C-alpha positions in Angstrom: 10.0 -3.8 -22.5 7.0 -5.0 -20.5 4.0 -2.6 -19.9 1.9 -2.5 -16.8 -0.6 -0.4 -14.8 0.2 0.0 -11.1 -0.4 2.6 -8.4 -2.3 4.7 -10.9 0.7 4.9 -13.2 1.6 3.5 -16.7 4.8 1.6 -16.2 7.3 0.4 -18.8 9.8 -2.1 -17.4 12.7 -4.3 -18.4 11.8 -6.5 -15.4 8.8 -8.8 -15.7 6.2 -8.3 -12.9 3.7 -11.1 -12.4 2.3 -8.9 -9.6 1.3 -6.0 -11.8 -1.6 -5.6 -14.3 -0.5 -6.0 -18.0 -1.6 -2.8 -19.8 -1.0 -1.4 -23.2 -0.2 2.3 -23.7 2.0 4.6 -25.9 3.7 6.9 -23.3 4.8 5.7 -19.9 4.6 7.6 -16.7 7.5 5.7 -15.2 10.3 3.6 -16.7 12.2 0.8 -15.0 15.5 -0.3 -16.4 18.4 -2.5 -15.3 21.7 -0.6 -15.0 24.3 1.1 -12.9 23.0 3.2 -10.0 24.8 6.2 -8.6 27.3 5.6 -5.8 25.8 8.4 -3.7 23.5 11.4 -4.0 25.1 14.9 -4.1 23.8 18.1 -2.7 23.0 19.9 0.6 19.5 18.6 0.9 20.3 14.9 1.1 19.2 12.8 4.0 21.7 10.0 4.6 20.9 6.9 6.6 22.3 3.3 6.6 21.7 1.9 3.1 19.5 4.9 1.9 19.9 8.4 0.7 17.0 10.7 -0.1 16.6 14.2 -1.5 13.4 16.0 -2.7 13.8 14.6 -6.2 16.1 11.5 -5.8 16.1 8.3 -3.9 18.9 5.8 -3.6 18.5 2.5 -1.7 21.2 -0.1 -1.4 20.1 -3.5 0.0 22.9 -6.0 0.7 22.6 -9.2 -1.3 19.5 -7.9 -3.2 19.9 -4.8 -5.3 20.5 -1.1 -5.5 17.5 1.1 -6.5 17.7 4.7 -7.8 14.5 6.7 -8.4 14.5 10.2 -9.9 11.9 12.9 -10.8 8.9 10.5 -10.3 9.6 8.8 -13.6 13.0 7.1 -13.7 13.9 3.9 -11.9 17.3 2.1 -12.3 17.8 -1.3 -10.6 21.2 -2.7 -10.1 20.7 -6.4 -9.0 23.4 -8.0 -6.8 25.0 -11.1 -8.0 22.9 -14.2 -7.1 19.9 -12.1 -5.8 16.6 -13.8 -6.1 14.1 -12.1 -8.5 11.2 -12.1 -6.0 13.1 -10.1 -3.4 14.3 -7.6 -6.1 10.7 -7.1 -7.2 9.3 -6.9 -3.7 11.5 -4.0 -2.6 10.9 -2.3 -6.0 7.2 -2.5 -5.5 7.4 -1.1 -2.0 10.2 1.3 -1.2 11.0 2.3 -4.8 7.4 2.9 -5.8 6.8 4.9 -2.7 9.6 7.2 -3.8 8.0 7.5 -7.3 4.7 8.5 -5.7 6.0 11.1 -3.3 8.1 12.6 -6.1 4.8 13.0 -8.1 3.0 14.6 -5.1 0.9 11.5 -4.6 0.4 10.1 -1.1 0.7 6.3 -0.5 -1.4 5.3 2.5 -0.7 2.2 4.5 -4.2 0.8 3.9 -6.1 -2.1 2.4 -9.5 -1.5 0.9 -12.7 -3.0 -0.4 -15.2 -1.5 -2.9 -18.2 -0.1 -1.1 -21.2 2.1 -2.0 -19.7 3.2 -5.4 -16.4 4.0 -3.5 -14.1 2.3 -1.1 -13.8 1.6 2.6 -10.2 1.8 3.9 -8.6 -0.4 6.6 -5.5 1.4 8.0 -2.8 0.3 10.3 0.9 -0.7 10.4 2.1 -4.2 9.3 0.8 -7.1 11.4 -2.6 -5.7 12.3 -4.6 -7.9 9.9 -5.4 -5.5 7.0 -4.9 -8.2 4.4 -6.7 -10.9 6.4 -9.6 -8.6 6.9 -10.2 -7.7 3.3 -9.7 -11.3 2.3 -12.4 -12.4 4.7 -14.7 -9.6 3.5 -14.0 -10.8 0.0 -15.3 -14.2 1.0 -18.5 -12.4 2.2 -19.1 -10.9 -1.2 -17.2 -7.6 -1.1 -14.8 -6.9 -3.8 -11.1 -6.3 -2.9 -9.9 -3.0 -4.1 -6.3 -2.9 -2.9 -4.0 -4.5 -0.3 -1.5 -2.8 1.9 -1.2 0.5 0.0 -3.8 2.8 -1.4 -2.7 5.9 -3.3 -4.4 9.2 -2.4 -4.9 12.0 -4.8 -7.2 15.0 -5.3 -10.0 14.4 -7.8 -9.8 16.4 -11.0 -13.6 16.7 -10.9 -14.4 18.0 -7.5 -11.2 18.2 -5.5 -12.2 15.5 -3.1 -9.7 12.9 -2.0 -10.0 9.7 -3.9 -8.1 6.4 -3.8 -6.3 4.4 -6.4 -5.3 0.7 -5.9 -1.7 -0.6 -5.9 -1.7 -3.9 -7.8 -3.8 -7.1 -7.9 -2.2 -9.1 -5.2 -3.0 -9.8 -1.5 -0.1 -10.7 0.8 -1.0 -13.2 3.6 1.1 -14.6 6.4 1.1 -18.4 6.6 -1.2 -18.6 9.6 -3.8 -16.4 7.9 -4.8 -19.3 5.6 -6.0 -21.4 8.5 -7.7 -18.5 10.1 -9.6 -17.8 6.9 -10.2 -21.5 6.2 -8.8 -21.2 2.7 -6.5 -23.4 0.7 -2.8 -22.8 1.5 -0.8 -21.1 -1.3 1.9 -23.1 -3.0 5.6 -22.4 -2.9 5.5 -20.6 -6.2 3.5 -17.9 -4.5 5.9 -17.4 -1.6 6.9 -13.7 -1.6 10.6 -14.3 -0.7 12.7 -17.4 0.1 12.3 -18.3 3.8 9.6 -15.7 4.3 6.3 -17.4 5.5 4.2 -14.9 3.5 2.3 -15.7 0.3 0.6 -14.0 -2.6 -3.0 -14.4 -3.7 -3.7 -12.8 -7.1 -6.9 -11.3 -8.4 -6.0 -9.9 -11.8 -9.4 -10.7 -13.3 -11.4 -8.7 -10.7 -8.9 -5.8 -10.4 -10.6 -2.4 -10.8 -8.2 0.4 -11.7 -10.7 3.2 -11.6 -10.2 5.9 -8.9 -12.8 5.7 -6.1 -14.1 8.1 -3.5 -13.4 7.1 0.0 -16.6 6.4 1.9 -15.4 5.2 5.3 -12.1 4.6 7.2 -11.4 2.0 9.8 -8.2 2.3 11.9 -7.1 -1.2 13.1 -5.3 -1.7 16.4 -4.6 -4.6 18.8 -5.3 -4.6 22.5 -4.5 -6.9 25.4 -7.5 -5.3 27.3 -10.4 -6.6 25.2 -11.8 -10.1 24.6 -13.7 -9.3 21.4 -13.5 -6.7 18.7 -14.8 -3.2 19.5 -15.5 -0.1 17.3 -15.8 3.5 18.2 -16.4 6.5 15.9 -13.8 9.2 15.9 -14.3 12.9 15.6 -12.5 14.8 12.8 -9.5 15.9 15.0 -9.0 12.4 16.4 -9.5 10.9 12.9 -6.8 13.2 11.5 -4.4 12.3 14.3 -4.9 8.6 13.6 -5.0 8.5 9.8 -1.9 10.8 9.4 0.2 8.2 11.2 -0.3 5.8 8.3 1.7 7.5 5.6 3.6 4.7 3.8 7.4 5.0 4.1 7.0 8.2 6.1 10.8 8.9 6.1 10.7 9.3 2.4 7.8 11.7 2.7 9.7 13.9 5.2 13.0 13.8 3.3 11.2 14.6 0.0 9.5 17.6 1.7 6.0 16.3 1.1 4.6 16.7 4.6 2.5 19.7 3.5 0.9 17.7 0.7 0.2 14.9 3.1 -1.3 17.3 5.7 -3.6 18.9 3.2 -4.9 15.5 1.8 -5.4 13.9 5.2 -7.1 17.0 6.6 -9.5 17.2 3.7 -10.2 13.4 3.8 -10.9 13.2 7.6 -13.1 16.3 7.7 -15.5 14.7 5.2 -15.2 11.0 5.8 -16.6 8.9 8.7 -13.6 7.3 10.6 -13.7 4.5 13.2 -11.1 3.1 15.6 -11.3 -0.7 15.5 -9.9 -2.7 18.4 -9.2 -6.4 18.2 -7.8 -8.8 20.8 -4.1 -9.2 20.6 -4.3 -13.0 20.7 -6.5 -15.6 19.1 -8.4 -15.8 15.9 -10.9 -12.9 15.9 -11.2 -12.3 12.2 -14.7 -13.8 11.8 -16.1 -11.7 14.7 -14.2 -8.6 13.5 -15.6 -8.8 10.0 -19.1 -9.4 11.3 -18.8 -6.3 13.4 -17.3 -4.3 10.5 -20.3 -5.3 8.3 -22.6 -3.7 10.8 -20.8 -0.4 10.5 -20.5 -0.6 6.8 -24.2 -0.7 6.6 -24.6 2.4 8.9 -25.7 5.7 7.3 -23.4 8.3 8.8 
């Protein structure tokens, strides 16, 4: 069995994960095995959709030509690969959908956000896929900031003071093919392609990966606009901040079906009442990453 750290959890796995951080421990929080998954979930509280069934403590995902995934009680994962499925695709959906299920089952909230380390804490960059979270933190990394997490940050209440803190996912940034030219960095090789035929690639940072939980110092909500020619930033009040941040729950259908909306509401409310939050607009077209990051640096240096 392989042993890893990921999403704040100690993971024991029959599947090897180049994406995760190797880590030695005695007792795992979660175990991943290869085996036969259930045909369906039973009970009155099961949400059934095409290819997926979810209850408060179980999750069953069936992806054609890839694998079936079963997650239970925040600690057990069974993967049933389909014949001929490529290993990268199997791992990718395990690291996204299956791990989101584990986290919700454990009363942890995965937020759709990338982050950099900042002032003994982190600054979050939130937004749905395609808004440039990964490109933004990679550019800030080139400017000397340390990347904390890409795409997902795990929120939990601090055991010391009850404040909301962030944990990283794993030491890999996922960049679309055109991001390499926008960032003026060397193109990744085929070995780092995330899935066959998908023009998205991995950049690893295992040596710099910091697994310590960090307080959240600032939040930036990314959005694209056809109405602006250059990046713009405005500060949000607590109510507007809550409205914007709560939209970024990762795999929100799982959150709702697992009856974790109250946990999510409490965490986001506490977070946005105490943390400066900004709405960041960027032009829908063109390469604005350099101008965006220069503007973000100005706001990172503000004392709110």
